[in-house]
C-alpha positions, 0 to 999 in steps of 0.5 A, a space after each residue: 342162521 341156517 341149520 346145518 345137515 348131518 355132513 355139515 355138522 360133522 365137518 363142523 365138528 372136525 373144524 372145531 378139533 382143529 382149534 385154529 382151523 386148517 386146510 381142507 386135507 386137515 380137516 378131512 385127516 380127522 375123519 375116521 374111515 371110511 373118510 369122504 371124498 375130498 372133493 365132497 368135503 371141499 364142497 361141504 366147506 363152501 356150503 358152510 362158508 355161504 351159510 356163515 359158519 366158516 370163514 376162509 382165506 385163500 392162500 395160493 390154490 388152497 383155503 384156510 378155513 376157520 369156525 365162525 362161531 364156537 362149538 359152544 355157541 353153535 350147541 346153545 343155539 341149537 339147544 335154544 331151538 330145541 326147547 322152543 320147539 318141542 318144550 314150549 321154551 320151558 326149560 323145567 318142561 326138558 328136564 321134567 321130559 327127562 326124568 319121565 323118561 328116566 334119562 336123568 337121575 335123582 343124583 344128577 337133578 340134586 347136582 343140577 340144583 346145587 349149580 343153581 343155587 351156587 349161581 345165586 
């Protein structure tokens, strides 16, 4: 899937908050102030539809938008891309990076090990 711009990603986050989807006005109401102009968000939603991230249905003069993929699925795709591109497809390198830069504690690492062992 095509990478999202920050503006598109923000719109997707807002749409995911709505769970069942909504019209542009509903999506706009989830934004903090200052909100983008209605027409800007409407254009963003059309772009997201072209990229395959949302589906729409027309009701009269408005479009109802629904996510075409879950936030979890999007997160997995983006994280996989980061790991492939920056950590040579190695989760071990990712964890080592965070440990080296003191972004993950020993307790966190032990908890991760427990989760892994629990999966076996």
